[in-house]
C-alpha positions in Angstrom: 107.0 83.3 75.9 108.9 85.1 78.9 108.5 88.6 77.6 108.7 91.6 80.0 105.8 91.1 82.8 103.4 93.9 83.6 103.9 95.8 86.9 101.5 97.8 88.3 101.1 100.2 90.7 97.7 100.6 92.4 96.5 102.7 95.3 95.5 99.9 98.2 91.9 101.0 99.2 91.3 101.1 103.3 89.0 97.9 102.3 92.3 95.5 101.4 94.3 97.0 105.0 94.3 93.6 106.4 96.3 92.5 102.9 98.9 95.4 103.5 99.2 94.1 107.2 100.0 90.6 105.6 102.7 92.0 103.5 103.9 94.4 106.1 104.6 91.2 108.1 107.1 89.9 105.2 108.6 92.9 105.3 109.3 93.4 108.8 110.4 90.3 109.0 112.9 90.6 106.0 114.4 93.9 107.7 114.2 92.6 111.5 118.0 91.5 110.5 118.5 95.2 110.4 116.6 96.9 112.7 116.1 95.1 115.3 111.8 94.4 115.3 110.8 91.9 116.9 108.0 89.4 117.0 105.3 90.4 120.1 104.3 87.5 122.2 101.3 86.7 119.1 104.0 86.1 116.8 103.5 89.3 114.7 105.3 92.0 113.8 103.7 95.6 115.2 103.1 98.4 112.4 102.0 101.7 113.8 101.3 103.3 111.2 98.9 101.0 109.8 95.8 103.0 109.7 97.2 105.8 109.4 97.4 105.4 105.9 94.3 106.0 105.4 93.8 108.6 108.4 96.7 111.4 107.6 95.6 112.8 104.1 99.8 113.4 103.2 99.8 109.6 103.2 99.8 107.3 99.9 99.8 103.5 99.8 99.9 101.2 96.8 100.3 97.7 96.0 102.8 96.5 93.6 101.8 94.1 91.0 103.4 91.5 88.4 100.8 90.4 86.2 98.1 90.5 88.3 100.0 89.3 91.6 100.6 90.8 94.6 104.8 91.3 94.5 104.6 94.5 97.4 104.0 97.6 98.4 105.4 101.0 98.3 103.7 103.5 101.2 104.6 107.5 100.5 104.0 110.4 101.9 103.1 113.8 99.8 104.3 117.2 100.7 104.7 115.9 104.4 104.3 117.7 107.8 108.2 119.0 108.6 108.2 116.7 111.4 108.5 113.6 109.3 111.3 115.1 107.2 115.0 114.6 108.7 117.3 116.2 106.2 115.2 118.2 103.1 115.0 122.0 103.8 112.3 122.4 101.1 108.9 123.5 101.6 107.3 120.7 100.1 109.3 116.7 100.8 108.0 113.1 99.3 109.0 110.7 101.3 108.6 106.6 100.6 108.4 105.5 104.2 108.2 102.1 103.4 109.4 99.9 100.2 109.0 96.1 99.8 108.9 93.8 96.9 108.6 90.1 97.5 112.0 88.3 97.3 110.5 86.1 94.4 110.2 89.8 92.5 113.3 91.2 93.3 116.3 91.8 91.3 114.3 91.6 88.0 114.1 95.4 87.6 110.2 95.8 89.1 111.7 97.6 92.1 112.9 100.1 90.0 110.3 100.5 87.9 108.1 101.1 90.6 110.5 103.3 91.9 110.8 105.9 88.8 106.8 105.5 88.7 106.0 106.9 91.9 108.8 109.3 91.6 107.7 111.0 88.1 104.0 110.7 89.2 104.7 112.9 92.3 107.2 115.2 91.2 109.4 117.1 93.8 111.8 117.1 96.2 112.3 113.7 97.6 113.8 112.0 100.5 114.5 108.5 100.7 116.1 106.8 104.2 116.9 103.4 105.6 118.5 102.3 108.7 122.2 102.5 109.2 122.6 98.5 109.2 120.6 97.8 105.7 123.5 97.7 103.3 121.1 96.1 100.8 118.5 99.0 100.5 121.0 101.4 100.4 122.7 100.1 97.4 119.4 99.6 95.9 118.3 103.4 96.7 121.6 104.4 95.7 121.7 102.4 92.3 117.7 103.7 91.7 118.4 107.4 92.6 121.4 108.1 90.7 120.2 106.2 87.6 117.0 108.6 88.3 118.8 111.5 88.8 122.0 111.4 86.6 123.5 111.8 89.7 122.1 114.6 91.0 121.3 114.0 94.5 122.3 114.3 97.7 123.3 111.9 100.5 123.6 113.1 104.5 124.4 110.0 107.1 122.2 111.1 110.2 123.3 109.6 113.6 120.8 111.3 115.9 117.4 112.0 117.7 116.4 112.6 113.8 117.5 109.3 112.3 120.2 106.5 112.1 121.4 106.1 108.4 121.5 107.5 105.3 119.3 109.8 103.4 119.3 110.6 100.2 117.7 113.9 98.7 116.7 114.8 95.5 114.3 116.6 92.7 112.6 114.8 90.4 112.8 117.5 87.9 116.5 116.6 88.4 115.9 113.4 85.6 118.0 113.5 82.6 
């Protein structure tokens, strides 16, 4: 009994947009203490890029599932247009725009495994950013990226019109 549970990273079809929307509500609730997102008068959090996940060619939405149960999501942007890049000077940059693991599945290695899978699946230059006040996210990403790259990454702290917070930049080819 026990054993390692199976983690799946599954592309989200447009038909499951509502499921992603519901998970985004949990994500926004969890992160609201750091980023100040407020509920609308209808009791929901807005997320202006929901439809963009299927209308912009460079976006890739994925569900995280543990033994078939929804455990979170990762929203990836591949070879993104320069206006979405904050620090990287590479010709082509990949970005994790949003990353969420349900509380039930946190601190069990699923987030790290999901991140490693995404980095392996889409090689190249990566840019990962967190809002300035989200210390738990910064701690998570520095630990994961340090382990993935063997410490071969740069972190820049921005506080300007581009972004307010840390941004980690690395190459997936640096993996040791």
